[in-house]
C-alpha positions as CSV (number, residue, x, y, z in Angstrom):
1,M,0.0,0.1,0.2
2,K,1.3,3.5,-0.8
3,R,2.2,5.6,2.0
4,T,1.2,9.2,1.7
5,L,1.0,12.6,3.5
6,G,-1.6,15.1,4.5
7,V,-2.4,18.0,6.9
8,C,-5.1,19.2,8.8
9,Y,-7.1,22.4,7.5
10,Y,-9.8,24.6,8.7
11,P,-11.5,26.5,6.0
12,E,-13.6,28.3,8.3
13,H,-10.6,30.2,9.9
14,W,-9.6,31.5,6.5
15,P,-11.0,34.0,4.0
16,E,-12.6,32.0,1.4
17,D,-10.4,34.2,-1.3
18,V,-7.2,31.9,0.2
19,W,-8.9,28.5,0.0
20,A,-7.4,27.8,-3.9
21,E,-4.3,28.8,-3.1
22,D,-3.8,27.1,-0.1
23,A,-5.0,24.0,-1.8
24,R,-2.5,24.8,-5.0
25,R,0.5,25.0,-2.5
26,I,-0.9,21.7,0.0
27,T,-0.9,19.7,-3.3
28,E,2.5,20.9,-4.3
29,A,4.4,20.0,-1.1
30,G,3.1,16.4,-2.0
31,L,0.6,15.9,0.3
32,T,-2.8,14.2,-0.6
33,W,-5.1,14.1,2.2
34,V,-7.0,17.4,4.2
35,R,-8.9,16.5,7.0
36,I,-11.4,19.3,7.9
37,G,-14.6,19.9,9.7
38,E,-14.0,18.6,12.8
39,F,-15.2,21.9,14.8
40,A,-17.2,23.6,12.6
41,W,-20.7,22.9,14.0
42,S,-21.6,26.6,15.0
43,R,-20.6,27.3,11.6
44,L,-23.0,24.6,9.7
45,E,-25.9,25.4,12.2
46,P,-25.2,29.0,13.2
47,A,-28.7,28.4,15.0
48,P,-31.3,25.8,15.7
49,G,-32.0,24.2,12.5
50,R,-31.0,27.0,10.4
51,L,-28.3,25.1,8.7
52,D,-25.4,26.7,6.3
53,F,-23.6,23.9,4.3
54,D,-23.0,26.4,1.2
55,W,-19.2,27.3,2.7
56,L,-18.3,23.6,2.8
57,D,-19.7,22.4,-0.6
58,R,-17.5,25.0,-1.9
59,A,-14.7,24.3,0.3
60,I,-14.8,20.3,-0.4
61,A,-14.9,21.6,-4.4
62,T,-12.0,23.9,-4.1
63,L,-9.7,21.0,-2.3
64,G,-10.9,18.6,-4.3
65,A,-10.3,20.1,-7.5
66,A,-6.9,20.6,-6.5
67,G,-6.3,17.2,-6.6
68,L,-6.6,16.5,-2.4
69,K,-8.5,13.7,-0.8
70,V,-10.9,15.1,2.0
71,V,-11.2,13.4,5.6
72,L,-14.4,14.6,6.9
73,G,-14.7,15.5,11.1
74,T,-18.0,15.2,12.5
75,P,-18.4,18.3,14.7
76,T,-19.4,16.6,17.9
77,A,-16.2,17.5,19.9
78,T,-17.7,20.9,20.1
79,P,-21.4,21.8,20.4
80,P,-22.0,25.3,19.8
81,R,-23.5,27.6,22.3
82,W,-26.7,27.3,21.6
83,M,-26.9,23.9,22.2
84,I,-26.3,24.4,25.8
85,D,-29.5,26.4,25.8
86,R,-31.5,23.6,24.4
87,H,-29.3,20.9,26.6
88,P,-28.5,22.4,29.7
89,D,-27.8,19.5,31.4
90,M,-25.7,17.8,28.8
91,L,-22.7,19.5,30.3
92,A,-20.3,16.6,31.9
93,V,-19.5,17.1,35.7
94,D,-16.1,16.3,37.1
95,A,-15.2,14.2,40.3
96,Q,-15.8,17.0,42.5
97,G,-18.8,18.0,41.2
98,R,-18.5,21.1,39.5
99,P,-20.0,21.2,36.2
100,R,-17.8,21.8,32.8
101,K,-18.7,25.2,31.4
102,F,-18.6,26.4,27.6
103,G,-15.9,27.9,26.4
104,A,-13.1,25.6,24.9
105,R,-14.4,22.1,23.8
106,R,-15.2,18.4,24.7
107,H,-18.0,20.1,27.1
108,Y,-20.4,16.7,27.0
109,C,-21.4,14.0,28.8
110,F,-21.7,10.6,26.9
111,S,-24.6,9.9,28.5
112,H,-26.9,12.7,27.5
113,R,-29.5,11.3,25.3
114,G,-30.7,14.7,23.8
115,Y,-27.4,15.5,23.0
116,L,-26.4,12.1,21.5
117,Q,-30.2,12.7,19.2
118,E,-27.9,16.1,17.9
119,C,-25.1,14.1,17.4
120,R,-27.0,11.8,15.2
121,R,-28.9,14.8,13.7
122,I,-26.1,16.5,12.4
123,T,-24.0,13.5,11.5
124,T,-26.9,12.5,9.2
125,L,-27.4,15.7,7.7
126,L,-23.3,15.5,6.7
127,A,-23.6,12.1,5.9
128,E,-26.3,12.9,3.4
129,R,-24.7,15.6,1.8
130,Y,-21.3,14.1,1.6
131,G,-21.6,10.5,1.7
132,R,-21.2,10.3,-2.4
133,S,-19.1,13.1,-3.0
134,P,-16.2,12.0,-5.3
135,H,-13.7,14.4,-2.9
136,V,-14.5,13.0,0.7
137,A,-12.3,9.9,0.9
138,A,-12.3,9.1,4.7
139,W,-14.3,10.3,8.1
140,Q,-13.2,10.9,11.0
141,T,-15.7,10.6,14.4
142,D,-15.4,13.5,16.9
143,N,-11.8,14.7,17.8
144,E,-10.0,12.9,20.7
145,F,-12.3,11.3,23.1
146,G,-10.7,11.6,26.4
147,C,-8.3,14.7,26.1
148,H,-9.2,16.7,28.9
149,D,-10.6,14.5,31.4
150,T,-13.8,14.2,29.8
151,I,-14.7,10.3,29.9
152,L,-15.8,10.2,33.6
153,S,-19.1,12.5,34.0
154,Y,-20.6,12.4,37.5
155,S,-23.5,14.5,36.1
156,E,-27.2,13.5,37.3
157,V,-27.9,12.2,33.5
158,A,-24.9,9.8,33.8
159,R,-26.1,8.5,37.2
160,H,-29.5,7.4,36.3
161,A,-27.8,5.8,32.9
162,F,-25.4,4.0,35.7
163,R,-28.5,2.6,37.2
164,D,-29.9,1.5,34.2
165,W,-26.6,-0.3,32.9
166,L,-26.1,-1.9,36.7
167,S,-29.9,-3.4,36.4
168,Q,-29.3,-4.7,33.4
169,K,-25.6,-6.3,34.2
170,Y,-27.0,-7.5,37.6
171,Q,-30.3,-8.1,37.4
172,S,-31.4,-7.4,41.0
173,P,-29.7,-5.8,44.0
174,E,-28.9,-9.0,45.4
175,A,-26.7,-10.1,42.9
176,L,-25.2,-6.9,43.0
177,N,-24.6,-6.7,46.5
178,R,-22.7,-10.3,46.4
179,A,-20.5,-9.2,43.4
180,W,-19.5,-6.0,45.4
181,G,-19.3,-7.6,48.8
182,N,-21.2,-4.7,49.8
183,V,-21.7,-6.4,53.5
184,F,-18.6,-5.0,54.1
185,W,-19.3,-1.7,56.1
186,S,-22.9,-2.1,55.5
187,M,-22.7,-1.1,52.0
188,E,-25.8,-3.3,51.2
189,Y,-28.7,-1.6,48.8
190,D,-32.7,-2.7,48.4
191,S,-33.0,-0.8,45.2
192,F,-30.6,0.1,42.1
193,D,-32.2,3.8,42.3
194,Q,-30.2,4.1,45.6
195,I,-27.0,3.4,43.8
196,D,-24.8,6.7,43.4
197,L,-21.7,7.5,41.6
198,P,-18.4,6.8,43.3
199,N,-17.4,10.5,44.0
200,L,-17.3,12.3,47.3
201,T,-17.5,9.6,49.7
202,V,-15.7,10.0,52.6
203,T,-13.1,7.5,51.8
204,E,-12.2,5.3,49.3
205,P,-15.4,3.8,47.7
206,N,-16.1,0.0,47.3
207,P,-13.4,-0.7,44.2
208,A,-15.7,-3.1,42.5
209,H,-18.6,-0.1,42.5
210,V,-15.5,2.3,40.4
211,M,-14.6,-0.8,38.4
212,D,-18.5,-0.8,36.9
213,F,-18.5,2.8,36.7
214,R,-15.0,2.8,34.4
215,R,-16.7,-0.1,32.6
216,F,-19.8,2.2,32.1
217,S,-18.2,5.2,31.1
218,S,-16.4,3.1,28.5
219,D,-19.0,1.4,27.1
220,Q,-20.8,5.0,26.8
221,V,-18.1,6.1,24.7
222,V,-18.2,2.9,22.3
223,A,-21.9,3.3,21.9
224,F,-21.6,7.3,21.4
225,N,-19.2,6.6,18.5
226,R,-21.3,3.6,17.3
227,A,-24.0,6.1,16.6
228,Q,-22.2,8.1,14.1
229,V,-20.7,5.0,12.2
230,E,-23.9,3.5,11.9
231,I,-24.9,6.4,10.1
232,I,-22.1,7.3,8.0
233,R,-21.8,3.7,6.6
234,H,-25.5,4.0,5.6
235,H,-24.5,6.7,3.2
236,S,-21.2,6.3,2.7
237,D,-18.5,3.6,1.7
238,A,-15.7,5.6,2.7
239,P,-13.5,4.3,5.5
240,I,-13.8,6.1,9.1
241,A,-11.4,6.3,11.7
242,H,-11.2,7.8,14.9
243,N,-8.1,9.9,16.3
244,Y,-7.2,8.8,19.5
245,M,-4.8,10.5,21.8
246,G,-1.6,9.7,23.7
247,R,-1.9,7.6,27.1
248,I,-5.4,8.2,27.1
249,T,-6.7,4.8,28.9
250,E,-9.9,6.0,30.5
251,F,-11.9,3.8,27.7
252,D,-11.4,0.6,26.1
253,H,-10.0,1.5,22.3
254,Y,-10.3,-2.1,21.1
255,A,-13.9,-1.6,21.7
256,T,-14.4,1.3,20.2
257,G,-12.0,0.5,17.5
258,R,-14.2,-2.8,16.4
259,D,-16.9,-0.4,14.8
260,L,-14.3,1.6,12.7
261,D,-12.2,0.9,9.4
262,I,-9.0,2.9,10.8
263,A,-6.9,3.4,14.2
264,S,-5.6,7.0,14.0
265,W,-3.6,8.7,16.5
266,D,-2.6,12.6,17.3
267,S,1.4,12.3,18.0
268,Y,3.0,15.0,19.8
269,P,6.1,13.8,20.9
270,L,7.8,17.0,22.5
271,G,4.7,18.0,24.7
272,F,3.8,14.2,25.5
273,L,7.8,13.8,26.9
274,S,7.2,17.2,28.8
275,D,3.4,16.3,30.1
276,R,2.4,12.7,29.9
277,L,5.8,10.6,30.5
278,E,7.6,9.9,34.5
279,A,11.1,10.1,33.5
280,S,13.9,11.7,35.5
281,A,15.1,15.3,34.8
282,E,18.3,14.4,33.0
283,H,16.0,11.9,30.4
284,K,13.7,14.9,29.7
285,A,16.6,17.3,29.2
286,T,18.4,14.6,26.9
287,F,15.6,14.4,24.6
288,L,14.0,17.4,25.1
289,R,13.8,18.9,21.1
290,Q,13.4,14.8,20.4
291,G,10.9,13.6,22.3
292,D,11.0,10.3,24.1
293,P,12.6,7.4,22.1
294,D,9.8,4.8,22.7
295,F,6.7,6.6,23.3
296,Q,5.4,7.5,19.8
297,A,6.2,3.5,18.8
298,F,4.0,2.3,21.7
299,H,1.1,4.3,20.1
300,H,2.1,3.3,16.7
301,D,2.2,-0.6,17.3
302,L,-0.7,-0.4,20.0
303,Y,-3.1,1.5,17.0
304,R,-1.9,-1.0,14.7
305,T,-4.1,-3.8,16.7
306,V,-6.8,-1.7,17.3
307,G,-7.1,-0.7,13.6
308,R,-6.8,-4.4,13.0
309,G,-3.6,-3.5,10.8
310,R,-5.2,-0.1,9.2
311,W,-4.0,3.4,10.9
312,W,-2.6,6.7,10.6
313,V,-1.1,9.4,12.5
314,M,-3.7,12.1,11.8
315,E,-1.7,14.8,13.5
316,Q,2.0,15.1,13.7
317,Q,3.5,17.7,16.0
318,P,5.5,20.1,13.3
319,G,6.8,22.4,15.3
320,P,6.0,23.6,19.3
321,V,2.8,23.0,20.6
322,N,1.1,25.2,22.8
323,W,-0.4,22.9,25.8
324,A,2.6,21.3,27.4
325,P,4.2,22.9,30.6
326,Y,7.2,23.4,28.5
327,N,6.9,24.0,24.3
328,P,10.4,23.8,22.9
329,A,11.1,23.6,19.4
330,P,12.1,20.3,17.7
331,L,15.5,19.3,16.5
332,P,16.2,20.0,13.0
333,G,15.3,16.6,11.5
334,M,13.0,15.3,13.9
335,V,9.6,16.1,11.8
336,R,11.0,13.9,9.1
337,L,12.4,11.4,11.8
338,W,8.9,11.3,13.5
339,T,7.2,10.9,10.3
340,W,9.4,8.1,8.5
341,E,9.0,6.1,12.0
342,A,5.3,6.1,11.6
343,F,5.7,4.6,8.1
344,A,8.4,1.8,9.5
345,H,5.4,0.7,12.2
346,G,2.9,0.5,9.3
347,A,1.3,3.8,9.0
348,E,-1.1,4.4,5.7
349,A,-0.6,8.1,6.3
350,V,0.7,10.6,8.0
351,C,-1.2,14.0,8.1
352,Y,0.2,17.1,9.8
353,F,-1.5,19.3,12.7
354,R,-1.9,22.1,11.0
355,W,-1.7,23.7,7.8
356,R,-1.2,27.1,8.9
357,Q,-0.9,28.8,12.4
358,A,-3.7,30.3,13.9
359,P,-3.3,33.7,15.1
360,F,-6.3,33.9,17.5
361,A,-7.8,31.5,20.3
362,Q,-6.4,28.7,22.3
363,E,-4.1,27.2,20.0
364,Q,-2.1,30.4,18.6
365,M,1.0,29.6,20.1
366,H,0.7,26.1,18.1
367,A,3.3,25.7,15.2
368,G,1.9,24.5,11.7
369,L,3.7,24.0,8.8
370,L,3.2,27.6,7.9
371,R,3.5,30.8,9.9
372,P,0.6,33.1,10.6
373,D,1.5,35.4,7.7
374,S,1.8,32.2,5.2
375,A,5.5,31.8,5.2
376,P,6.9,28.4,5.6
377,A,7.5,27.3,9.2
378,P,10.7,24.9,9.5
379,G,8.6,21.8,9.6
380,F,6.8,23.1,6.3
381,A,10.5,21.9,4.5
382,E,10.8,18.5,6.2
383,A,7.3,17.9,5.4
384,V,7.9,18.4,1.4
385,E,11.6,16.2,1.7
386,V,9.6,13.1,3.1
387,A,7.1,13.5,0.2
388,R,9.8,13.5,-2.2
389,E,11.4,10.7,-0.6
390,L,8.2,8.8,-0.7
391,D,7.9,8.7,-4.8
392,T,11.4,6.9,-4.5
393,A,11.7,4.9,-1.4
394,P,11.6,1.3,-1.7
395,E,7.7,-0.2,-0.1
396,V,7.6,-1.0,3.6
397,A,6.3,-4.4,4.6
398,A,3.8,-5.0,7.5
399,T,6.0,-7.5,9.3
400,Q,5.3,-9.8,12.7
401,G,6.8,-8.8,15.5
402,E,9.1,-10.9,17.4
403,V,7.4,-10.5,20.9
404,A,4.1,-10.0,21.9
405,L,2.8,-7.3,24.8
406,I,-0.5,-7.7,25.9
407,F,-1.9,-4.3,26.8
408,D,-5.2,-4.0,28.5
409,Y,-7.3,-1.0,29.0
410,A,-9.8,-2.6,32.5
411,S,-6.0,-3.2,33.8
412,A,-5.4,0.8,33.4
413,W,-8.9,1.0,35.5
414,A,-8.2,-1.6,37.6
415,W,-5.0,-0.2,39.2
416,D,-6.2,3.2,39.0
417,T,-9.2,2.4,41.5
418,Q,-6.5,0.3,43.8
419,P,-3.1,1.0,42.7
420,Q,-1.9,0.2,46.5
421,G,1.4,2.0,45.5
422,A,1.2,5.8,44.9
423,D,3.4,5.1,41.5
424,F,1.8,1.9,40.4
425,D,0.8,2.7,37.1
426,Y,-0.3,0.4,34.9
427,F,0.6,2.2,31.6
428,R,4.0,2.9,33.3
429,L,4.5,-1.0,34.0
430,V,3.9,-2.0,30.5
431,F,5.8,0.7,28.9
432,A,8.6,0.0,31.0
433,W,8.4,-3.3,29.5
434,Y,8.0,-2.2,26.1
435,R,10.8,0.4,26.4
436,A,13.3,-2.5,27.6
437,L,12.0,-4.1,24.1
438,R,13.0,-1.6,22.0
439,A,16.4,-0.9,23.5
440,L,17.3,-4.5,22.4
441,G,16.1,-3.7,18.5
442,L,12.9,-6.0,18.7
443,N,9.8,-5.4,17.0
444,I,7.1,-5.7,19.0
445,D,3.4,-6.3,18.8
446,I,0.8,-5.2,20.9
447,A,-2.0,-7.8,21.5
448,G,-5.1,-7.1,23.2
449,P,-6.6,-9.2,26.3
450,D,-9.4,-10.9,24.0
451,T,-6.7,-12.4,21.8
452,R,-7.2,-15.7,20.8
453,D,-3.9,-17.2,19.2
454,L,-0.5,-16.6,20.4
455,S,1.1,-18.7,18.3
456,D,2.5,-16.3,16.1
457,W,5.2,-15.3,18.7
458,K,7.8,-17.1,20.0
459,L,7.6,-14.8,23.7
460,V,4.3,-13.2,25.0
461,L,4.6,-10.9,28.0
462,A,1.9,-9.9,29.9
463,P,2.5,-7.3,33.1
464,G,0.3,-6.7,35.0
465,L,-3.2,-7.8,33.9
466,F,-5.9,-7.2,35.8
467,T,-8.0,-10.8,35.4
468,L,-7.2,-13.5,32.8
469,P,-9.8,-13.1,30.5
470,P,-11.3,-16.7,29.6
471,A,-10.4,-16.1,25.6
472,L,-7.0,-15.2,26.8
473,R,-6.5,-18.0,28.9
474,E,-7.6,-20.7,26.3
475,A,-5.0,-19.1,24.1
476,L,-2.2,-20.0,26.4
477,T,-2.6,-23.5,25.1
478,T,-1.4,-21.9,21.3
479,V,1.7,-20.2,22.4
480,A,4.9,-21.8,20.4
481,G,7.1,-20.3,23.1
482,Q,7.3,-19.2,26.5
483,V,4.4,-16.6,27.9
484,V,5.6,-14.8,30.9
485,F,3.3,-12.5,33.3
486,G,4.6,-9.9,35.4
487,P,3.5,-8.8,38.7
488,R,0.3,-8.5,40.2
489,A,-0.9,-10.7,37.0
490,N,-4.4,-12.4,37.5
491,S,-4.9,-11.2,40.9
492,K,-8.4,-10.1,41.2
493,T,-11.4,-11.6,40.1
494,A,-13.7,-9.7,37.4
495,D,-15.5,-8.6,40.5
496,F,-12.3,-7.2,42.0
497,T,-11.9,-9.6,44.9
498,I,-8.9,-11.6,45.7
499,P,-8.8,-15.2,44.1
500,P,-9.7,-18.2,46.4
501,A,-6.8,-20.0,44.8
502,L,-4.5,-16.9,45.4
503,P,-2.8,-15.1,42.6
504,P,-1.5,-15.6,40.0
505,D,-3.8,-18.4,39.4
506,L,-2.4,-19.6,35.9
507,P,-2.6,-23.0,34.4
508,G,0.2,-25.5,35.1
509,L,2.1,-22.9,37.5
510,D,2.1,-24.2,40.8
511,A,2.8,-20.7,42.6
512,R,0.9,-18.7,44.9
513,V,1.1,-14.7,46.0
514,T,1.2,-14.8,49.6
515,R,1.9,-11.1,50.3
516,V,2.8,-8.1,48.5
517,E,4.3,-4.8,48.9
518,S,4.7,-1.6,47.4
519,L,7.9,0.5,47.5
520,P,8.6,4.1,48.1
521,P,11.1,6.1,45.6
522,G,14.6,5.5,46.4
523,T,13.8,2.1,47.7
524,G,14.2,-1.4,46.4
525,I,14.7,-5.4,46.7
526,P,18.1,-6.3,45.4
527,L,18.1,-9.5,43.2
528,A,20.7,-12.4,43.7
529,E,22.7,-11.8,39.9
530,G,22.3,-7.8,40.5
531,G,19.8,-5.2,39.9
532,A,16.7,-4.7,42.0
533,F,12.7,-4.6,42.1
534,R,11.3,-1.0,42.5
535,H,7.9,0.2,42.9
536,W,6.5,-3.6,43.6
537,A,7.3,-7.0,45.1
538,E,5.5,-10.3,45.7
539,E,6.6,-13.5,47.8
540,V,5.4,-16.4,46.3
541,E,5.2,-19.9,47.3
542,G,4.7,-23.1,45.5
543,S,6.7,-25.7,43.6
544,A,7.4,-24.0,40.3
545,P,10.9,-24.1,39.4
546,V,12.6,-20.9,40.5
547,I,14.6,-19.4,37.6
548,L,15.6,-16.3,39.2
549,R,15.9,-15.3,43.0
550,R,15.7,-12.5,45.0
551,A,19.2,-11.8,47.4
552,D,17.5,-12.9,50.4
553,G,16.4,-16.0,48.4
554,L,12.9,-15.6,47.7
555,P,12.0,-16.3,43.8
556,A,11.9,-13.3,41.7
557,L,11.2,-15.4,38.3
558,L,9.6,-18.5,38.4
559,G,8.0,-21.4,36.2
560,S,8.7,-23.3,32.8
561,E,10.3,-22.9,29.4
562,K,6.2,-22.7,28.7
563,L,4.8,-20.5,31.2
564,A,6.8,-18.2,34.0
565,Y,6.0,-15.8,36.1
566,L,7.9,-12.7,37.2
567,T,7.5,-11.5,41.1
568,G,8.0,-7.8,40.8
569,W,8.5,-5.0,38.9
570,P,12.4,-4.4,37.9
571,C,14.3,-1.3,37.6
572,D,15.3,-0.4,33.7
573,E,18.3,-1.9,33.4
574,T,17.1,-5.5,35.3
575,L,14.2,-5.5,33.3
576,R,16.2,-5.1,30.0
577,A,19.0,-7.9,31.0
578,I,15.7,-10.3,32.2
579,V,14.2,-9.6,29.0
580,R,17.3,-10.2,27.0
581,R,17.5,-13.8,29.1
582,L,14.0,-14.3,27.7
583,C,14.5,-13.5,24.2
584,A,18.0,-16.0,24.3
585,A,15.9,-18.9,25.6
586,Q,13.5,-18.7,22.7
587,G,16.5,-18.2,20.2
588,I,15.1,-14.6,19.5
589,P,18.3,-11.9,18.2
590,T,18.5,-9.0,20.4
591,H,20.9,-5.9,19.5
592,D,22.6,-3.7,22.3
593,L,21.6,-0.3,20.8
594,P,23.7,2.7,21.5
595,A,21.6,5.4,23.8
596,G,19.1,6.8,21.8
597,L,19.4,5.0,18.7
598,R,16.2,2.4,17.7
599,R,15.6,0.1,14.8
600,R,12.7,-1.4,13.3
601,Q,12.6,-4.2,10.5
602,A,10.2,-3.7,8.0
603,G,10.3,-7.0,5.5
604,D,14.0,-6.6,4.1
605,L,14.3,-2.9,5.5
606,C,16.0,-2.3,8.4
607,F,15.5,1.0,9.8
608,R,17.6,3.1,12.2
609,F,16.6,6.1,14.3
610,N,18.5,8.5,15.8
611,Y,16.8,10.2,18.8
612,G,20.6,11.6,20.0
613,A,21.3,15.3,19.5
614,T,24.6,14.0,18.1
615,P,25.4,11.0,14.9
616,V,26.0,7.8,16.1
617,K,27.5,4.5,14.1
618,W,26.1,1.6,14.7
619,E,26.9,-1.7,12.5
620,G,29.1,0.2,9.8
621,V,26.2,2.7,9.3
622,E,26.4,6.3,10.1
623,I,22.9,7.7,11.4
624,P,23.2,11.8,11.9
625,A,21.7,13.6,14.4
626,A,17.8,13.5,14.8
627,G,18.2,11.0,11.6
628,V,16.6,8.2,10.1
629,V,18.5,5.7,7.8
630,W,17.2,2.7,6.0
631,T,19.0,-0.3,4.1
632,R,18.4,-3.5,3.0
633,G,18.7,-6.8,5.3
């Protein structure tokens, strides 16, 4: 499949007499796709029922006449002001009971049925009008579900919807009381109407209550997205995407993605390094202008799975952003590197955000490919360079990873609900394992918790999995090599109770976790062969063979060549050594990469990405600072 580039464009932000010139310049830059419309509701419907689609007709026609393909977004992330007058109770409410106000975006509650009907209505109008347009070649639903902490709403409409969801799941209050263990602290209910949302309690709410609220909230997102997808499919054959955001775990992206054709995500490496990553000050300073070497790749691999092989970057950072605590400019070459890294991981398209920097409103400090005066910004030349390279570069083949890493959204909710340690974060744990694999030059596939066949991988890793789903338990029989579960894996039932047999309760593994402890920063438990556990450690008893021990003699890694269990959270160096050992046992070659260098095999092409600020030579190949080089072999 041909790899293509695109850009996000907002015709409603600019005088109509510049649209044609913009379209010409976009095309001449080598870009193919233009995403529009996702924030335009107030211009499409200035007042209730007063529609104005003529300007959008002309914009799509102008872009299409220049040879561009349009991704048309539904504008439901930004309901206009009159919508609040029509539905004053549609606003989401935060965990402190405060309504979110109008004046930004994503200010709706997913549970509000009136707003859902309004979204169906505007989506129907768009799909009827543009579903067969020769220029609308793809669709995007809404925009960045979950951004700005907008999944969990504690509104009155959410309360009623949650009660209905619980009544359908449990059928009776008695069944719910048993499942939640409500005999504890006299929390038993006589009616579903007595159940409130799990916020503003005096102390920790019942974790089973919280977990069901998290499941409910995720289901609301899935249903909201599905409502738009079903309408678009009725009127259009073009593929449908949603643009997810980095490190957003509040809803199940796999479930949402099953209704879509393409998974896309919005990649902001410098913003994410500053805003969303636990790392030392030294690490952040080293990669200040390049971004973390693994954060983007993790999401590329995740969304390749969410999209069942089809995925894009819908927004790629081209310069400084406006929303992080600090907003440096990219090192020259990084825009090109980020783009090629996405293609090496299988992206069909990379779209830059945005075409021209806005001179007004909240994002006026967010760089685009053009400056506000329409002169090229520094990222423009790198986008043009990639476009030219795509014309002559060899095709990037889809490549099976050597290792599979299980990532599960429900586990993120569970350990957020009851972390047992201030820094026990599920994403952070899984990302530590991913980072160890990447530092050894491996291709990684991220698999969901409902994966039914694990036979493609010699090594499967599942750290911190909340509970082992039946499908995955059955899939353990299909593994050709070894499965390694990590700390806290399968340590709770789906009802958030400790299993009677004690965790990890894995088939064929005689091991029982008898005690756990969370470790504050600066402390650890040393291992016999060097290194240490940080954050979390478990004491395990049973007859399973011990592979590695702690310095105090207790098991650190135990099991067999088919199934093993790691009893703690290793520091980064220790985890890398353990992963290297596991790979060697399965005959998987590893590569000790220089700091900041990353490798990706794509068919017979070997990509090397230098996240460092100085050139590096590896395996006889010179990779410039902030550079990418590919060779055959």
